[in-house]
SENU-788634 format. One record per atom (N, C-alpha, C): x, y, z. Coordinates in pm, whole numbers, plus 32768, in hexadecimal, padded with zeros to 4 digits. Each point is the difference from the previous one (the first is absolute). Layout:
BEGIN
XYZ;...
***
This chain:
BEGIN
7C9D7CBE79DD;7FFE8066806C;8094800B8038;804980747FE9;807B800D8012;801F803F807E;80667FED8037;803C8080805C;7FE0807D8009;801480107F6D;7FF680B77FFE;7F6E7FE57FE4;7F917FC48021;7F77804B7FD7;7FE7802880BB;80407FDC8058;7FF78015808D;7FDF80878019;7F99800A803A;7FF180D58034;809180148067;804080767FE4;80728020806B;7FAF807E8026;80A18025807A;7F82803A8085;807780887FAF;802B80688076;8032809E7FD8;806F7FEA7F60;806B7F7E804D;807380047FC6;7FB57F9C7F61;8071801E7FC3;803A7FC07F73;80417F868022;7FE77F98800E;804F7F918018;80227FBA7F8C;7FD07FD67FB0;7FD87FA07F82;809D7FC97FD4;806C803F801B;807F7FCA7FFD;80217F91802A;7F9B800B8091;80357F90805F;7FA37F7F7FD8;7FAA80127FBE;7F8A7FB47FFA;80307F5D7FB5;7FFC7F8C800A;80347F9C7FA2;7F5C7FE37FC1;7FEE7FE07F86;7FB67FE57F9D;7FF17F65804D;7F8A7FEF7FD2;7FE97F4C800E;7F9680017FB9;7FF77FCE7F4D;7FBF80277FA8;7FE27F1B8004;7F868006800F;7FDB7F9A7FBF;7F657FF07F5C;805C7FA77F63;7FC0803A7FBE;80027F5B7FCE;7F8C7FD97FAA;7FCA7F927FA3;805C7FBA7FD8;809D807B7FA5;802B7FCB7FB9;80987FBE8056;7FD28044808F;809E7FBD804E;7FBF7F48804A;7FAA80297FB6;7FED7F40802F;80687F907FC8;80407FD2806C;80417F7C7FF6;80A180587FF4;800680687FF0;809B806B800E;805A7F9F8091;809C802A7FEF;803D7FF38086;804580817FCE;7FCC805580A2;8042806D7F98;809B804A8093;803380407FF1;806A80198034;7FE580B28024;7FCC801E8098;8014806F801B;80698044805E;800A80907FE5;809A801C8045;7FDD80AF8013;800380098096;7FB28092802D;80C080218084;800B806E7FB0;808F80458087;7FC980A2801E;8036801A805E;800680648066;806D8065801F;803680387FB0;80948063801C;7FB6807980A5;80047FF98061;7FCD807A8038;808080498063;7FDD80818000;8042804F8063;7FBE806E8051;7FAD800F803C;7FCE805C806C;803A804C806F;7FF680608029;805A8057805D;7F9F80558048;7FC27FD58093;7FB580408025;803380758099;7FED80777FAF;806D806B805F;7FBB80418036;7FD67FB88083;7F72801B8082;8065800E808C;7FD680628020;803B801D808D;7F8A8030807E;7FB07FD07FE5;7F7E7FF68079;80107F8D8031;7F81800D8068;80057F8A8062;7FB97FB27FDB;7F787FEB7F93;7FBC7F987FF2;804A7FAE7F8F;804A802C7F76;802A7FA07FC0;808D80297FD5;80357F908033;80C080517FF3;803E7FD37F73;807680597FD0;804B7FE07F8E;7FFC7F668005;80227FE27FA3;80317F687F96;801680227FA3;805A7FA77FBA;800F7FC97F95;80127F7E7FAD;7FAA7FF47F89;7FE67F737FD5;8054800D7F58;80837F87801F;803280107F7C;800A7F787FF7;7FD17FB47F72;800D7F8E7FD8;7FBF7FC07FA4;80077F877FD1;7FB57FAD7FA8;7F9E7F977FFE;7FAE7FFE7FB0;7FB47F84802A;7FDC7F937F79;7FE47F838008;80187FA07F60;7FB17FB4804E;7F6E7FDC7F77;7FBC7FA58042;7FF37FA07F39;80197F988026;7FC67FC67F5E;7FB37F9E8033;7FA37FC17FB9;7FB17FAE7FE4;7FC77FC47F6D;800B7F6E8046;7F9D7FCD7F70;7F737FDC800B;7FCB802C7F6F;7F9D80278022;7F897F797F7C;7FA87FC78033;7FCE7F917FB9;7F75800F8010;7FAC80127F78;7F9280197FE5;7FA87F627FE4;7FF67FC5806C;7FAC7F667FC3;7F6B80147FBE;7FCD80937FE8;7F6880247FD6;7FFF803C7FE1;7F9F806B7FBA;7FF480777FD7;7FE28070806D;7FDD7FBD8088;7FD380528081;80697FF98072;80567F9A8012;80527FD98033;809380547FF8;80577FF18055;809680468005;803C7FCB8069;803E7FC58013;80667FC18040;80718069801E;808180298083;803C80048005;80597FA88075;808380277FF1;806D7FA58039;8088801C7FFC;804F80608055;806180577FF6;805E80088070;8035804B7FFE;8089803F809C;7FE780A67FE5;80188065806A;7FFC80678043;808380058051;806D804A7FD2;80468045802F;800A8084802A;802C802F8069;802680BB801F;80817FE7803A;804680747FE5;8096801F8024;801880A28006;7FE580078081;8038806D8052;809C80487FE4;801280817FBA;809080157FCE;8048800D809E;807D7FEF8001;802E80348099;80517F78802C;7FB47F857FEA;7FFF7F9B803A;80207F817FDF;80237F948029;80387F7A7F77;7FA97FCC7FE7;7F587FE2808E;7FC07F897FCD;7F9F80267FC8;7F997FA47FDF;7F9B802C7FEE;7F8B8012804F;7FBE80757FFA;7F9580218074;7FA07F7E7FB1;7FCB7FE57FB7;7F937FA08014;80097F867F85;7FF07F8E7FE8;7FE27FA87F9F;7FA37F87801D;7F94806A7FAE;7F917FB18004;7F927FA97FA3;7FDF7F8C8003;7FC67FA17F8E;7F8E80647FF8;7FA77FFF7F67;7F9080327FE0;7F907F8A7FAE;7FC0800D7FFD;7F7A7FC07FC0;7F8380618029;7FA77FF97F70;7F7E802E7FFF;7FAB7FAD7F9A;7F8F7FF1805A;7FAE7FB77F83;7F6D80627FF9;7FF1800E7F6E;7FCE80927FD2;7F9D7FC27FC1;7F5880068017;7F8D80047FB9;7FB580677FCD;7FD47FFF7F87;7FDA80657F9A;7F7B7FFD7FF4;7FB080167FAC;7F92800A7FFD;7FB0807E7FEE;7FE780457FA9;7FB880707FB4;802C80528058;7FE88060805E;801680628076;80007FF08051;80237F5E8033;80277FCE804D;808B7FDA8008;8074802C8086;80657FA18032;80137FDB805C;80497F758036;80147FCD807C;80977FD97FD5;802C80408087;80A57FDA801E;80017FC98091;80777F827FED;80017F8E806E;80A280138003;803680318082;80B280217FEB;8038807A8030;8074801B7F99;801380708024;7F94804C7F95;7FE080718052;7F7D80567FAE;8044806F7FBE;7FC4801F7F8B;7FEB80887FEB;804880498064;803F806F803E;7FCB80368087;806380638004;8027804D8064;804E8093801E;7FB480607FA6;8064804A7FF0;7FB380827FA8;7F5C7FD87FA8;80007F9A7F9A;7FCB7FAC7F8B;7F6780128068;7FFD7FFF809A;7F5280008035;7FE480A67FD2;8068803C7FF4;7FC080BA7FF0;7FC68034804C;80437FEE808A;7FDC803F8076;807480718039;7F80806B803B;805980C68018;80677F9F805B;806F80708006;806B7FC08055;800B8025807D;7F7F804A8032;7FBA800880CD;7FF97F628015;7FEC7FC37F82;7FA77F658023;80517F967FF1;80897FF07F7C;805F7FB77FCB;8055803B7FD5;80997FDF8079;807680347FBC;802F80097F87;8019805A7F97;80747FD37FB8;806D7FAE7FE7;8039800C80AB;808B7FDB7FE2;7FE97F718027;7F897FBB8011;7FF37F838004;803B7FC77FAE;7FFD804F7F90;80197FB97F69;80A180087FEC;804B802C8068;80AF7FD67FF9;800B7FB080A6;7FB97FFC806B;801E7F9A8032;7FA17FA4804B;7F7980007FDE;7FB07F777FEE;7FCA7FEE7F72;802680017F90;7FAF7FE17FA6;7FB67F927FD2;80007FCB8057;7FDD7F2E7FB6;7F6680318079;7F857FED7FC7;7F847F8D8046;7FEA7F6B7FD6;7FE17FE28078;7FCA7F817FEA;7F6B7FE2804C;7F747FDC7FC3;7F927FB5801F;7FED80007F93;7F5780448007;7FC77FEF7F7C;7FA180CA7FF0;7FD67FDE7F57;7FCB808F8008;7F8C7FE87F4B;7FB080418035;7F73801D7F99;8048803F7FB4;7FC180267FA2;802380817F6C;7F867FFB7FDA;7FB780A98001;7F977FE77F6D;800780A17FD5;7FE37FE57F82;804480767FAF;7F9E7FF87F99;7FAA809E7FED;7FC380117F85;7FFF80907FF4;7F7B80387F97;803680977FC5;7FF4804F8081;7F8F7FED806B;7FA28024807F;804D80008064;80387F8B800E;80367FB9809C;80497FB27FF3;807B802B8055;809E7FCB8010;7FFB7FB080BC;80297FA37FF7;7FFE7FD18078;80657F9B803F;804080308054;806B7F8B804D;7FF67FC8807E;7FEE7F888024;7FEC7FD58081;806D7FB18012;80587FEB806F;80537FBC801D;801D7FC88097;80277F8F802B;803D7FE98051;808A7FCD8035;808A804C8009;80637FE18035;80417FB2806D;801F7F99800E;80217FC9806A;80937FE38003;801780768031;808C8012806E;807D7FB2801B;7FC57FF2809E;802F7FA2803E;7F997F728016;80517FA18021;7FBB7F79800C;80117FEE8096;7FC47FE8803E;80297FA68089;7FD17F838026;80897FE18062;7FC87F60801D;80267FD38081;7FEC7FB78044;7FB97FB8807E;809B80258049;7FE4805A8066;808D8018807C;8067806B7FB1;7FBA80587F88;802480537FB9;8032807D8069;8062803B7FF9;80298078807B;7FF880717F7E;7F7D800B7FB9;7FDE805E7FB0;7F79800C7FBA;7FC6805F7FF6;7F7280058007;7FEB80097F7C;7F877FAA7F9A;8020800A7F62;7FBE808E7FE2;800D80137FA1;7FCE80827F91;7FC27FF17FAE;7F81805A7FE9;7FA57FCC7F72;7FC080A87FF7;802480297F7B;7FD8807E7FCC;7F7E7FD37F76;7FB980617FFC;7FCF7FEA7F5C;7FA5808D7FDC;7F9F7FFB7FB9;7FC680797FD4;7FD780167F91;7FA380658009;7FBD800B7F86;7FF2809C7FAC;802A7FF27F71;801C808E7FD2;7F907FE57F5A;7F9180637FF9;7F7B80137FB3;802F80797FDA;7FCA80457F59;7FD580687FC6;7FB17FDB7FB7;7FAF8069802D;7F487FFB7F94;8032807A7FC2;7FF67FE17F44;7FF580727FBE;7F8780477FEB;7FFF80697FE1;7F6B8059802A;7FE280537F85;805F804D7FFE;801E800E7F75;8095800E7F93;7FEA7FF67FCF;80797FDD7F67;7FA9803D7F6D;802E80997FC0;7FD180157FBD;8051802A7F94;7FEF802E7F82;806E802D7F82;80228075800C;7FD9804C8086;803C808A7FFD;80807FCD8048;80457FB3802D;80427FDB8077;7FF17FD88080;7F8E80098022;7FFF8039807B;7FD57F68801D;80377FD080AA;80007FB38031;7FD67FD880C9;7FB17F8A8040;7FB58057806A;800D7F5E8026;8023800A803B;802E7F54807C;7FD48014804E;7FC17F968088;7FF480088093;80307F84802C;807980228048;80337F9F802E;7FDF7FB380AF;801D7F8D8019;7FFB7FC68087;80667F958000;804F80208079;80717F9B8043;7FF57FEE8057;80147F76800B;7FEF7FD3809F;80A57FC5801C;80387FE28074;80497F7D8019;8011802780A0;80237F5A8010;7FD07FE78078;80D17F958047;7FEE7FEC804D;80827FBF807B;800D7FBF802D;800B7FC0801C;7FC97FB0807E;80A57FB7804A;80027FF78081;807C7FAA800B;7FCD7FAE808B;801F7FA98017;7FDF7F8E8064;80037F7E8004;7F7B7FBA800B;801E7F567FFB;7FF67FCA809C;7FFA7F8A7FF9;7FDA7FCD809A;80727F588020;80537FFA7F90;80577FCA8037;807480098002;8041808F8033;807B80237FFB;803A7FF780D4;805080267FFD;80377FF98095;8006808A8051;7FC680547FCA;803B80847FFB;7F728049802A;800E805180B5;7F9B805C8014;7F9680747F99;80687FEE7F90;7FBC807C7FE2;7F6480347F9B;7FA380498019;7F867FF67FBF;7FFB7FFB7FA5;7F7A7FE27FBA;7FE9801A7F78;7FEE80747FDC;802880377F6D;7FF4806B7FE4;7F8E80097F69;7FBC8099800C;7FAB7FC17F67;800080B27FEF;8020801D7F84;800180B57FCC;7FBD7FE27F89;7FC080737FD6;7F9180187FC4;802D806C7FCF;7FE880457F44;803880777FB5;7F817FF67FA6;7FCE807D7FEF;7F7580097F6E;8058807D7FE5;7FD680047F9D;800980977FAD;7F907FCE7F83;7FB380AA7FDC;7FAD80287F98;801080677FF3;7FDD80237F8F;7FE380847FB7;800680107F67;802580527FD6;7FE8800C7F54;808280217FCE;7FF37FC97F5E;806380667FA6;80167FF87F8A;7FF580A47FC2;7FFB80267FBC;807380067F7E;7FF57FD37F6E;807380477FCD;7FE180177F72;803680657FD4;7FD2806C7F67;80B77FDE7FC8;7FBB7FD47F64;80547FE97FA6;7FFF80A77FDA;808A804D7FC6;7FE6806E7FD3;803D7FE97F55;7FC780717FA0;80257FCB7F97;808880797FD3;80807F8D802F;80678066801C;80997FA18002;806E7FE67FAC;80787FBE7FE3;8040801780A7;7FF480647FF5;801F8027808D;7FF17FDD80AC;7F5B80277FEF;7FBE7FF4806C;7FB37F847FB8;7FD17FA28055;7FF17F9F7FC9;7F757FE8808C;7FE67FFB808C;7FB47FC28060;7FF98088805D;7F737FF4803A;801180538077;7FD77F998037;7FE57FE280AE;7FFA7F8C8078;7FD48069804A;7FC27F74804C;7FCC802980A5;7FE77F878061;804380188033;7F977F668065;80098041807F;7F947FC18040;7FEC801680A7;7FAB7FB5803C;80567FDD806E;7FDE7F838028;7FE3803480AE;7F8D7FCA805B;7FF280008088;803C7F828020;80467FE4804B;803B7F808042;7FD47FED80A4;800F7F758048;7FA07FDE8079;80A37F94802A;7FF77FD68083;80747FDA8037;7F837FAA8089;7FC17F757FF2;7FB77FE38082;808E7F7A805F;7FF97FFE805B;80477FB48033;7F9A7FAD8053;80047F457FDA;7F637FB88027;80677FAB805C;8081801B803F;80277FD5806C;7FCB7FF6806A;800B7F568021;7FAD80258095;80578039804A;80857FE4800F;8028804E8060;804880817FA2;801C8071802C;804880727FDF;80B27FF27FFF;80017FF07F8F;80B2801C7FEF;802680627FB5;7FBF80727FFD;8035807A7FBC;7FD380568012;804280A4803F;7FBB805E8005;7F6D803C7FEB;7FE07FBD7F89;7F7180537FBE;7FAA7F457FD7;7FAD80478030;7F847FA77FCE;7FC47FE87F84;801C807F7FDD;7F8780317F66;806480847FE9;7FFC80167F9D;803080857FCE;7FC37FFA7F45;801880727FCB;7FE8804A7F8E;8063806D7FAB;7FD480127F7B;806C80347FAE;7F9580107F94;805C80727FBE;7FEA80757FAA;806F7FDB7F80;7FCB7FCC7FAC;80797FE37F6E;7FD980477F9A;805C807E7FD1;7FC480277F72;806780277FB4;7FCE7FE77F7C;807C7FE07FBB;7FD780767F60;807D80607FCC;7FB3801B7F8A;80A0800F7FBA;7FD57FD17F64;803E7FDE7F99;8018803C7FA7;809A7FF47FA7;8008802E7F6C;80457FA87FB5;7FA87FC17F91;80657FE47FC3;8040801D7F96;80C680137FFB;7FF7801E7F8D;804A7FB07FAF;804880327F8E;802E7FCB7F8D;808F7FE18063;8062804D806A;804B800F802D;80187FE58042;7FA87FDE80AC;7FB77FA6803D;7F8180078029;7FF07FDB80A0;7F887FC7802B;802180818077;7FAE806B8018;7FF98034807F;7FB780138071;80167FC9806A;7F8F8009803D;7FE8804880A7;7F9D7FFE801B;8006804C8081;7F9E7FDD8087;80437FCB806F;7FAA7FB08050;7FD88034808E;7FB47FF28022;7FCF8047809F;7FB67F628068;80607FE78047;7FDB7F9F805E;7FD5806D80BA;7F987FC28033;7FD380278051;7FBE7F988055;806D7FD78094;7FA97F978031;8012800E8085;7F8A7F9E804C;7FF9803F8082;7FE87F668058;80497FFA8033;80347F6A8048;7FE87F787F8B;803080207F6E;7FFE7F937FBD;80937FBE7FEE;7FC37F618008;805D7FBA7FF8;7FF07F787F81;803C7FBA7FBA;80047FA07FB7;806B7FBB8008;7FF87F788001;80847FB47FF6;80207FDC7F9B;7FCA80127F87;805D7FE27F91;800B80837FA6;7FDD80688046;7FE780927FAD;809C802F801F;803080A07F99;805A80307FE5;8019803880B5;80747FD1800C;802780318086;804080B9801E;7FBD80627FA1;7FF98071802B;7F7F8028803D;7FB97FC37FD1;7F6380297FF7;7FD47FD98096;800F7FA08064;7FA27FE48094;8065806B805D;7F9A801E8070;801E802D806C;80527FA6806A;80237F707FAB;805B7FD28090;80847FDB7FA8;8086801F8076;80507FFA7F98;803D7F647FFF;80627FF07F9E;803E7F7B7FC9;809B80097FF7;804280A4804F;80747FD4802F;80337FDC8039;809C7FDA7FF4;80507F9F808F;800280938043;802080707FED;802F80518048;7F8A804E806C;7F807FC87FBE;7FB18053805A;7F647F807FD1;7FFE7FB88028;7FD27F738000;7F5E8001801D;801E80B3807E;7F907FB7806B;7FC280C67FE9;801180577F80;7FD28048800E;7F6B7FFB7F90;7FC3807C8021;7F6F7FE07FB2;7FE780A67FEC;7FA380187F91;7FCE80A67FD0;7F897FE87FEF;7FCB80098023;7F5B7FFC7FF9;7FB5802C7F6D;802B809D7FFF;7FEF80547FA5;808280067F92;7FE17FD17F83;809D80057FA4;7FB0803B7F94;8054806B7FBA;7FA180237F8B;80C8800D7FB3;7FD07F9A7F98;809B80367F88;7FBA804D7F7A;805A80187FCD;801580197F70;804380047FA1;7FE87FAC7F95;805C7F867FBA;7FF480457F7A;809E804E7FBB;7FDC7FF17F7F;80407F6E7FC2;7FF280037FAD;80407F967FAB;80127FF37F83;80A580037F8F;7FEA80157F7F;80487F547FC3;7F7A7FFB7F9A;802F7F497FFE;803F7FDC7F69;80407FB57FD6;7FEE80037F4E;802E7F458018;7F8D7FF07F99;805A7F8B7FCA;802A80067F4D;808F7F968001;8035801A7F70;80017F797FCE;7F977FD77F82;7FFE7FA67FD1;80767FBE7FA2;80637FDB803D;80897FF87FD0;801E7F977F71;7F577F718021;80067FBD7FA2;7F677FA78014;80027FC27F90;7F6D7FA08029;7FED7FFD806F;807F7FA2804C;7FDB7FC380D0;80678042804B;8033808E7FE1;802480238053;800280C48017;7FE17FE480A0;7FDC80718004;802F8058806A;8066806E800A;805880508064;7F8180788032;7FCC7FF78084;7FE580658050;802C80378062;802580A67FFE;7FFE804C8030;7FA480398072;8010801B8080;7FA680508053;8035802E8069;7FE98085800B;803680818029;7F8A802280A6;7FF17FF08069;7FAC80108080;801A8044806A;800D80A88002;8029806E807F;7F5E7FCB8030;7FE7801B807C;7FBB80218034;7FFA80528097;7F9380558029;7FF2803C8067;7FB97FE78054;804C80118089;7FC17FB78093;7F92809D8015;7F7080237FF0;7FE480548026;7FD780388090;80087F738070;8004800A808A;807780178032;807E7FCF7FBC;8069801D8065;806780517FA2;7FB1800D7FAC;802B80817F7A;80C67FD37FFD;80037F747FBE;8060800B7F98;80317FB57F98;804C7FF97FB6;80007FAD7F82;805A7FC4800D;7FBF7F547FB0;80207FA97FEF;802F7FE97F63;80477F8F7FB3;7FEE7FDC7F86;804B7F937FD9;7FC27F967F99;800C7F837FD0;805280197F73;801C7F9F7FB8;802080177F6B;80387F747FE2;7FCF7FB77F8C;80297F6C8007;7FDD80057F46;80597F9E7FF1;800C7FB37F74;7FF37F4F7FD7;7F9C80047FC2;7FF27F367FFB;7FEE7FE67F68;803C7FC67FE7;7FE17F737F74;7FD57FE58005;7FB17FC17FAD;7F977F99801D;80167FB17F45;80257F5B801D;7FF87FE27F91;7F867F7F8012;7FB57FD77F8D;7FA07FAC7FF9;7FDC7FC77FB1;80417F777FBB;7FE47FBE7F6D;7FE67F897FFB;7FAB7FC97FC0;7FFF7F597FDA;7FE77FBF7F97;80517F8E7FFB;803A7FE77F7A;7FAE7F748008;7FBF7FDC7F78;7FD27F697FD0;808C7FA08001;7FF27F828037;80467FC28006;7FBE7FA97F96;7F9D7FA9804C;7FE37F597F7A;7F63803D8002;7FD47F987F93;7F8C7FF58030;7FB47F44802A;7FBA7FFE8054;801A7F5A804D;7F907FAF7F90;7FFF7FAB8018;7F7E7FA47FB2;7FDB7FA48062;7F747FE57FD1;7FB07FB98056;7FFE7F707FFC;802A7FDC806D;7FD07F6E7FF5;7F9B7FCD7FDB;7FC77F767FD7;7F947FC07FFB;7FF17FB98069;
***
């Protein structure tokens, strides 16, 4: 059960996946796992919902990996995040993960297999969290079979202590997809279901803020048809209906519930992947989601601005270049048209992913 087996949403983010293998032949091995990312994403946005910003920097994660048995994998290491244009590291964090795998089932404790590997759609989970909040800590259960893929997790984001002047924060979710058709003609039909929850609260802090609890749901239909051509490889369609519900006792947001329609049509070619996405939101909000989609502003200049009805048309031109077995260069160009405000914004990005593990030694069991 590798990371690549996880179902993905409308974007192909596999270049950002980290494979976690547990094989019988790894028993008693000690390995070194190295992951690195160099990123540059420029959002040329001039709207009141999501302002323009630039991400430019690098990440490095090194882990020692030990396999105490054919079903267990233990990891310990360090994660570094450096933004270009500053002398200091933005993050220096320890890593630890215990992973147990039995057949189709996998349990992770510690640093979980998170972020884009959950396979959530962009309105529910922001891709840019890969760049500014790449680590998740908590617990995770994964199930993978031929017909069903499931990922359920809890991400404990902020721990609260007695007399803290801040609230605790916890997020979690579930991403599942059932394959209802997969035939020899190249057709694949999937039924996805996605859920995220976010809670901010606690009972031992010293501030008068009320607790906040938000839920998001999405479900729909996913189609893919392989094409018998070297140039045009496949056509795809993803359609989702999304929902936002505010379960807080005290309403802090302008909207207590909202909805969205998210449609994607794509063409995979040898030169690049082309996608057209349509978003229509009505009072929608997702605390973990992409900042373009909600009806509530996240900007510095217009923090109180709202836009109940929001419509976007997004074109995506995506390409992964396999430079070596363990190095992938990803380029993305994403212009968008705001139908409500009749304005055009765009973003472009380039990412270099490196993932490799090395066998150090095989340990001997002591009697």
